[in-house]
N, C-alpha and C positions, 0 to 999 in steps of 0.2 A: 614158781614159788607163790604161795598164798599170803595175803596180808589181811589183818583183822582190823575192823573198825567197831569200837564199842559204842552203843547208843542207847538212849532211853526210849527211842521210837522204834516201832515194829517195821517201818519201811525205811530203806536206805535214803540218805539225803541226796545221793546222786548215783546214777547207773554207771557213769564213767567219771573217773577222777584224773585230771591232768597232773603229770609229774611236776613237782615244784609249787603246787597250789597250797593254800592254807589247809584245805581238807586232806591233802596228801600228807601233811605234817602230822595229822592225827592217826594215820594208819600205823599200826604197830604189830609186831609179831610176838611181843611180850605179853603174857597173860597176866593181866591185873584186873580184878573184878570188884571194883567199888560197888556199893549197893545201888547207886543211882543208874547203873547200866544194866538193863534188862535184856538187851539183844546184842548179838554179835553178827555183824555183816562181814562176809568173806569176799575179798576181791582178789583177782588174779592179774598180774602184770603182763600185758600183751603189747608189744611194740611201744613201750614208754608210757602207756596209759593203763590205769588200774580199772579193770572191768568187773562189775558186780557179778557174783556167782550165786550166793545163797545166804539165807539168814537163819541163825539158830537162836532159840530162846534160852536164856540162862536161868538158873534156879528151877 
């Protein structure tokens, strides 16, 4: 399953995100696109860790 992290930055904040961390709380599969978010970083959950996969530009 893939998880989305919306960001204003073109590079991901972390390549791997540990489950239960503050950054993991920001991962969402709900598409909400406020104007301040220009990029979508996609993570895949592998063995309890979210691993960065790809970045998409919004707009």
